[in-house]
VEXBARO-91777 format. One record per residue (C-alpha): x, y, z; residue number from 1. Coordinates in steps of 0.5 Angstrom, whole numbers, plus 2048, in hexadecimal, padded with zeros to 3 digits. Example, Ala and Ser with C-alpha at 12.3 -4.5 7.8 and 13.67 -1.06 7.14 Angstrom:
// residues 2
@u->819 | v->7F7 | w->810 | nr->1
@u->81B | v->7FE | w->80E | nr->2
END
This chain:
// residues 163
@u->7D4 | v->804 | w->7EF | nr->1
@u->7D8 | v->808 | w->7E9 | nr->2
@u->7DB | v->80E | w->7EA | nr->3
@u->7DB | v->814 | w->7E5 | nr->4
@u->7E2 | v->817 | w->7E3 | nr->5
@u->7E2 | v->81E | w->7E4 | nr->6
@u->7E8 | v->823 | w->7E3 | nr->7
@u->7EA | v->822 | w->7EB | nr->8
@u->7EA | v->81A | w->7EA | nr->9
@u->7EF | v->816 | w->7E7 | nr->10
@u->7EE | v->810 | w->7E3 | nr->11
@u->7F2 | v->80A | w->7E7 | nr->12
@u->7F8 | v->808 | w->7E4 | nr->13
@u->7F8 | v->801 | w->7E1 | nr->14
@u->7F7 | v->7FC | w->7E7 | nr->15
@u->7F2 | v->800 | w->7EA | nr->16
@u->7EA | v->801 | w->7E9 | nr->17
@u->7E6 | v->7FC | w->7E5 | nr->18
@u->7E7 | v->7F9 | w->7DE | nr->19
@u->7E6 | v->7FE | w->7D8 | nr->20
@u->7DE | v->7FE | w->7D6 | nr->21
@u->7DC | v->7FF | w->7CF | nr->22
@u->7D8 | v->805 | w->7CE | nr->23
@u->7DA | v->807 | w->7D6 | nr->24
@u->7DE | v->80D | w->7D4 | nr->25
@u->7E1 | v->811 | w->7DA | nr->26
@u->7DE | v->80C | w->7DF | nr->27
@u->7E2 | v->807 | w->7E3 | nr->28
@u->7E0 | v->803 | w->7E9 | nr->29
@u->7E4 | v->801 | w->7EF | nr->30
@u->7E7 | v->7FA | w->7EF | nr->31
@u->7E4 | v->7F4 | w->7F1 | nr->32
@u->7E6 | v->7EE | w->7F5 | nr->33
@u->7E7 | v->7EA | w->7EF | nr->34
@u->7EB | v->7EF | w->7EC | nr->35
@u->7F0 | v->7EF | w->7F2 | nr->36
@u->7F0 | v->7E7 | w->7F1 | nr->37
@u->7F2 | v->7E8 | w->7EA | nr->38
@u->7F7 | v->7ED | w->7EC | nr->39
@u->7FA | v->7E8 | w->7F1 | nr->40
@u->7FB | v->7E2 | w->7EC | nr->41
@u->7FE | v->7E7 | w->7E7 | nr->42
@u->803 | v->7EB | w->7EB | nr->43
@u->809 | v->7EE | w->7E8 | nr->44
@u->810 | v->7EC | w->7E9 | nr->45
@u->811 | v->7F2 | w->7EE | nr->46
@u->80B | v->7F1 | w->7F2 | nr->47
@u->80C | v->7E9 | w->7F2 | nr->48
@u->813 | v->7EA | w->7F5 | nr->49
@u->811 | v->7EF | w->7FA | nr->50
@u->80B | v->7EA | w->7FC | nr->51
@u->810 | v->7E5 | w->7FD | nr->52
@u->814 | v->7EA | w->802 | nr->53
@u->80E | v->7EC | w->806 | nr->54
@u->80D | v->7E4 | w->807 | nr->55
@u->814 | v->7E4 | w->80A | nr->56
@u->814 | v->7E2 | w->812 | nr->57
@u->816 | v->7EA | w->814 | nr->58
@u->810 | v->7EC | w->811 | nr->59
@u->80B | v->7E7 | w->813 | nr->60
@u->809 | v->7EB | w->81A | nr->61
@u->806 | v->7F0 | w->815 | nr->62
@u->802 | v->7EB | w->811 | nr->63
@u->802 | v->7EF | w->80A | nr->64
@u->7FD | v->7ED | w->805 | nr->65
@u->7FD | v->7EF | w->7FE | nr->66
@u->7F8 | v->7F2 | w->7F9 | nr->67
@u->7F4 | v->7F5 | w->7FF | nr->68
@u->7ED | v->7F8 | w->7FE | nr->69
@u->7ED | v->7FF | w->802 | nr->70
@u->7E7 | v->803 | w->800 | nr->71
@u->7E7 | v->804 | w->7F9 | nr->72
@u->7EF | v->802 | w->7F8 | nr->73
@u->7F3 | v->7FC | w->7F8 | nr->74
@u->7F9 | v->7FC | w->7FC | nr->75
@u->7FF | v->7F8 | w->7F9 | nr->76
@u->801 | v->7F6 | w->800 | nr->77
@u->7FE | v->7F8 | w->807 | nr->78
@u->7FF | v->7F7 | w->80E | nr->79
@u->7F8 | v->7F8 | w->812 | nr->80
@u->7FC | v->7F7 | w->818 | nr->81
@u->802 | v->7FC | w->817 | nr->82
@u->7FD | v->801 | w->812 | nr->83
@u->802 | v->801 | w->80D | nr->84
@u->801 | v->800 | w->805 | nr->85
@u->807 | v->7FE | w->801 | nr->86
@u->806 | v->801 | w->7F9 | nr->87
@u->80B | v->7FE | w->7F4 | nr->88
@u->80B | v->803 | w->7EF | nr->89
@u->80D | v->802 | w->7E7 | nr->90
@u->80F | v->807 | w->7E2 | nr->91
@u->808 | v->809 | w->7E1 | nr->92
@u->808 | v->80D | w->7E7 | nr->93
@u->80C | v->812 | w->7E5 | nr->94
@u->807 | v->816 | w->7E1 | nr->95
@u->803 | v->81C | w->7E4 | nr->96
@u->7FC | v->818 | w->7E3 | nr->97
@u->7FF | v->812 | w->7E7 | nr->98
@u->803 | v->817 | w->7EC | nr->99
@u->7FC | v->81A | w->7ED | nr->100
@u->7F9 | v->814 | w->7EE | nr->101
@u->7FE | v->811 | w->7F3 | nr->102
@u->7FD | v->817 | w->7F7 | nr->103
@u->7F6 | v->817 | w->7F8 | nr->104
@u->7F6 | v->80F | w->7F9 | nr->105
@u->7FC | v->811 | w->7FF | nr->106
@u->7F7 | v->816 | w->802 | nr->107
@u->7F1 | v->811 | w->802 | nr->108
@u->7F6 | v->80C | w->805 | nr->109
@u->7F8 | v->811 | w->80A | nr->110
@u->7F1 | v->813 | w->80C | nr->111
@u->7F0 | v->80B | w->80D | nr->112
@u->7F5 | v->80B | w->812 | nr->113
@u->7FB | v->808 | w->80D | nr->114
@u->802 | v->80A | w->80C | nr->115
@u->804 | v->809 | w->805 | nr->116
@u->80B | v->807 | w->803 | nr->117
@u->80C | v->807 | w->7FC | nr->118
@u->812 | v->803 | w->7F8 | nr->119
@u->814 | v->803 | w->7F1 | nr->120
@u->814 | v->7FD | w->7ED | nr->121
@u->81C | v->7FE | w->7EC | nr->122
@u->81D | v->7FE | w->7F3 | nr->123
@u->819 | v->7F8 | w->7F4 | nr->124
@u->81D | v->7F4 | w->7EF | nr->125
@u->824 | v->7F7 | w->7F0 | nr->126
@u->824 | v->7F9 | w->7F8 | nr->127
@u->81F | v->7F4 | w->7FB | nr->128
@u->824 | v->7F4 | w->802 | nr->129
@u->823 | v->7FC | w->802 | nr->130
@u->81C | v->7FC | w->801 | nr->131
@u->81B | v->7F7 | w->806 | nr->132
@u->81F | v->7FB | w->80B | nr->133
@u->81A | v->801 | w->809 | nr->134
@u->814 | v->7FD | w->80B | nr->135
@u->817 | v->7FB | w->811 | nr->136
@u->819 | v->802 | w->813 | nr->137
@u->811 | v->804 | w->812 | nr->138
@u->80F | v->7FE | w->816 | nr->139
@u->813 | v->800 | w->81C | nr->140
@u->80E | v->804 | w->821 | nr->141
@u->810 | v->80B | w->822 | nr->142
@u->810 | v->80F | w->828 | nr->143
@u->809 | v->814 | w->828 | nr->144
@u->80C | v->818 | w->82D | nr->145
@u->813 | v->81A | w->831 | nr->146
@u->815 | v->815 | w->836 | nr->147
@u->810 | v->80F | w->833 | nr->148
@u->812 | v->809 | w->836 | nr->149
@u->80E | v->804 | w->832 | nr->150
@u->808 | v->800 | w->833 | nr->151
@u->806 | v->7FE | w->83A | nr->152
@u->808 | v->7F7 | w->83C | nr->153
@u->802 | v->7F2 | w->83B | nr->154
@u->803 | v->7F0 | w->843 | nr->155
@u->802 | v->7F8 | w->845 | nr->156
@u->808 | v->7FD | w->847 | nr->157
@u->80B | v->7FE | w->841 | nr->158
@u->812 | v->801 | w->840 | nr->159
@u->813 | v->808 | w->843 | nr->160
@u->813 | v->80E | w->83E | nr->161
@u->81A | v->811 | w->83C | nr->162
@u->81A | v->818 | w->840 | nr->163
END
């Protein structure tokens, strides 16, 4: 179903939404599975490089997928188990319109229970080790309350909370 653009909605940047349709000014369509497949086949070099990293042994337990449909958006990379979306941002993400779109997208992802990590093309291409470290830090379970000792043992008993 088409979504009519208003002053409060922002057209998606390149790579999101359906293909341009002649005579359909102000209308965009959510991405299709076929479009996601096309994006997977023609990944830009930074996304391909990050995808190779996410397929490494250290990230296998998190089962990252690429061009993942979440609502009306497609995440560059997502781990459903870790509830983490990773977006690789190019130079076009610096404009006010793109920033507003990214914020709306991040709010949506948060509402769906996902944390969003944004990395730049430049960081992926020039500092992949730093990007890997940042992703691993986001994947570490964080204590939700003081004295949290982690999840209980599968055999019961668990660990004692720190006093």
